[in-house]
C-alpha positions in Angstrom: 89.1 107.2 119.0 86.3 109.7 118.7 84.9 108.9 122.1 88.2 109.4 123.8 89.4 112.8 125.0 91.8 114.4 122.7 95.4 114.5 123.7 97.2 117.8 122.9 101.0 117.8 122.8 102.6 121.3 122.7 106.2 121.2 121.7 107.6 124.8 121.8 111.3 123.9 121.6 113.8 124.7 122.8 115.9 125.8 119.8 118.9 123.7 118.8 117.6 120.5 120.5 116.9 118.5 117.4 113.7 120.3 116.5 114.4 120.5 112.8 114.8 116.7 112.6 111.7 116.2 114.7 109.6 118.5 112.5 111.0 116.9 109.3 109.8 113.5 110.5 106.3 114.9 111.2 106.2 116.6 107.8 107.5 113.7 105.8 104.9 111.3 107.4 102.1 113.8 107.5 99.7 111.7 105.3 100.3 108.7 107.4 99.7 110.6 110.6 96.8 112.7 109.4 94.0 110.2 110.3 95.3 110.0 113.9 96.7 113.5 114.6 96.3 117.1 113.6 100.0 118.3 113.2 100.7 122.0 113.2 104.2 123.3 112.4 105.8 126.7 111.7 104.0 126.9 108.3 100.7 127.0 110.1 101.9 128.8 113.3 104.1 131.5 111.7 101.9 134.5 112.8 101.8 133.1 116.3 105.5 132.6 116.4 106.1 136.1 115.2 104.2 137.5 118.1 106.1 135.4 120.6 109.4 136.5 119.0 108.3 140.1 119.3 107.6 139.6 123.0 111.0 138.0 123.5 112.7 141.1 122.1 110.9 143.7 124.3 108.8 141.8 126.8 106.0 144.3 126.2 102.7 142.6 127.0 101.1 144.5 124.1 103.1 142.3 121.8 100.9 139.4 122.8 97.6 141.2 122.5 96.7 139.5 119.3 97.9 136.0 120.3 94.5 134.5 121.0 93.1 135.9 117.7 96.0 134.4 115.7 95.6 131.0 117.5 91.9 131.1 116.8 92.6 131.7 113.1 95.0 128.8 113.0 92.4 126.4 114.4 89.5 127.9 112.4 91.5 127.3 109.2 92.8 123.8 110.2 90.8 120.6 109.7 88.5 119.7 112.5 90.5 117.4 114.9 87.5 115.1 115.1 88.7 113.3 118.2 92.3 113.0 116.9 95.3 114.0 118.9 96.7 117.5 118.3 100.5 118.1 118.0 102.0 121.6 117.8 105.7 121.7 117.2 107.4 125.1 116.7 110.3 126.4 118.7 109.3 130.0 117.8 106.6 129.7 120.4 109.3 130.1 123.0 110.5 133.4 121.3 113.8 134.0 119.6 116.9 131.9 120.1 119.0 133.8 122.7 121.8 135.6 121.0 119.4 137.3 118.6 119.8 141.1 118.8 118.0 142.2 122.0 117.4 138.7 123.3 119.8 137.5 126.0 117.8 134.6 127.6 114.6 132.5 127.5 113.0 134.8 130.1 110.0 135.3 127.8 109.4 131.6 127.2 107.4 130.8 130.4 104.8 133.5 129.5 104.5 132.8 125.8 104.3 129.1 126.3 101.8 129.4 129.1 99.7 131.7 127.0 99.5 129.1 124.2 98.8 126.3 126.7 96.1 128.4 128.3 94.4 129.0 124.9 94.5 125.3 124.1 92.9 124.5 127.5 90.1 127.0 126.8 89.6 125.9 123.1 89.6 122.1 124.0 88.5 121.9 127.7 88.2 118.1 127.6 91.6 117.5 126.2 94.6 116.2 128.1 97.5 118.7 127.4 101.2 118.0 127.7 103.9 120.6 127.2 106.9 118.7 125.9 110.2 120.5 126.1 113.3 119.2 124.4 116.5 120.2 126.1 120.3 119.8 125.6 123.5 120.0 127.6 124.7 123.6 128.0 128.0 123.3 126.1 126.4 121.6 123.1 123.6 124.1 123.1 125.9 127.1 123.2 128.1 125.7 120.4 125.1 125.1 118.2 123.5 128.5 119.0 126.8 130.4 118.3 127.2 128.8 114.9 123.5 129.3 114.1 123.8 133.0 114.7 127.1 133.3 112.7 125.1 131.9 109.7 121.8 133.7 110.3 123.0 137.2 111.3 126.1 139.4 111.2 127.4 138.3 114.6 131.0 139.5 115.0 131.7 138.0 118.5 133.9 134.9 118.8 133.0 131.6 120.5 134.8 132.5 123.8 132.7 135.7 124.1 129.5 134.0 123.1 130.0 131.1 125.5 130.5 133.4 128.5 127.8 135.9 127.5 125.0 133.3 127.2 126.0 130.7 129.7 123.0 131.4 131.9 120.6 131.1 128.9 122.0 127.6 128.3 120.5 126.2 131.5 117.5 124.8 129.7 116.5 122.7 132.7 116.0 125.9 134.7 113.9 127.3 131.9 111.8 124.2 131.8 111.1 124.5 135.5 110.0 128.1 135.0 107.7 127.0 132.2 106.2 124.4 134.5 105.5 127.0 137.2 103.9 129.4 134.7 101.8 126.8 132.9 99.6 125.8 135.9 97.3 122.9 135.1 99.3 121.5 132.2 101.7 118.6 132.5 105.3 119.5 131.5 107.7 116.8 130.2 111.3 117.5 129.5 113.4 115.2 127.2 117.1 115.7 126.6 118.6 115.5 123.1 121.0 112.8 124.4 118.0 110.6 125.0 116.1 111.6 121.9 118.9 110.7 119.5 118.8 107.1 120.7 115.2 106.6 119.6 114.8 104.1 116.8 113.0 106.8 114.8 115.6 109.5 115.6 114.8 112.5 117.7 111.3 112.9 116.3 110.4 109.6 117.8 109.9 111.3 121.2 107.1 113.3 119.6 105.6 110.2 117.9 105.6 108.4 121.2 103.1 111.0 122.6 100.6 110.2 119.9 98.0 107.4 120.1 99.0 105.5 117.0 98.2 101.9 116.0 101.3 99.7 115.9 100.9 99.2 112.1 101.1 103.0 111.6 104.3 103.2 113.7 105.9 100.5 111.6 105.3 102.5 108.4 106.9 105.7 109.6 109.7 106.8 107.3 112.8 108.1 109.2 114.9 111.1 108.3 118.5 112.2 108.7 119.5 115.0 111.2 118.2 118.3 109.9 119.5 121.9 109.9 123.1 120.8 110.5 125.3 123.7 111.5 128.7 124.7 110.1 131.8 122.9 111.4 134.5 124.8 113.2 136.3 125.7 110.0 133.2 127.0 108.2 132.2 128.9 111.4 135.5 130.7 111.3 134.9 131.7 107.7 131.4 133.0 108.6 132.9 135.0 111.5 135.6 136.5 109.1 132.9 137.5 106.7 130.7 139.0 109.4 133.8 141.1 110.5 134.7 142.1 106.9 134.0 145.4 105.1 131.7 143.7 102.7 128.1 144.9 102.4 125.4 143.0 104.2 124.1 141.7 100.9 127.5 140.5 99.8 128.1 138.8 103.1 124.8 137.1 103.0 125.3 135.9 99.4 128.8 134.5 100.2 127.5 132.7 103.3 124.7 131.2 101.3 127.2 130.0 98.8 129.4 128.4 101.4 126.5 126.8 103.1 125.3 125.3 99.9 128.7 123.9 99.1 128.9 122.4 102.6 125.3 121.1 102.4 124.3 122.6 105.7 120.9 123.9 106.8 117.4 122.7 106.0 115.8 119.3 106.2 117.6 116.3 105.0 116.3 113.0 103.8 
């Protein structure tokens, strides 16, 4: 493989499209994949994701001034790819999930994603780069995003309001087109969650398919259950009531954590 050009797969989301399950699959099989691919997730890309998130809040270009330096640090500290494929999977590279305070859309995503893709093209000029975007139907995305924000922040707006307010942000296919226009020179591939969940390896299989892996390695991949499952309608109603209550932020957070633990939601699942 060393004499072949590296293949770089940049998977910057979008949020709520099965990304947790995809990344769990990569993490659980990291030792198996390591000889064939350098895999970078949030744990390696957190400083980069923070800059992208900051830009999505204010869209001030100064927020991205250190992006190249942080990406350089990531690759300087990572093992040499040595001809292996490179896979970056982190939805934070597209900014905050819309619905976060100050973030109403994915308007920042085309620029943040194209910046990262441009850095990769300069760092690895002989590589073949693909931006892989995972998408989802608007209604399913909105429902998942609303419940996510109920859990993660003190959102006091109900489902009907959220659905109407962020309807435009839910058109992920339109965002994907904007990314393709911004990321000149990079191939852009969009895969819907409805297709990804039918993969024999689960949603993460669509990322595995982009890697050049021997058949024997593919056969050894350990699958995972869906990750970061959101609250059901009943629990979402409890979160909403807590967010609207007179309890302190700390008390609300503690109670939501307790309810989430009881319901076994959130996080990666075997």
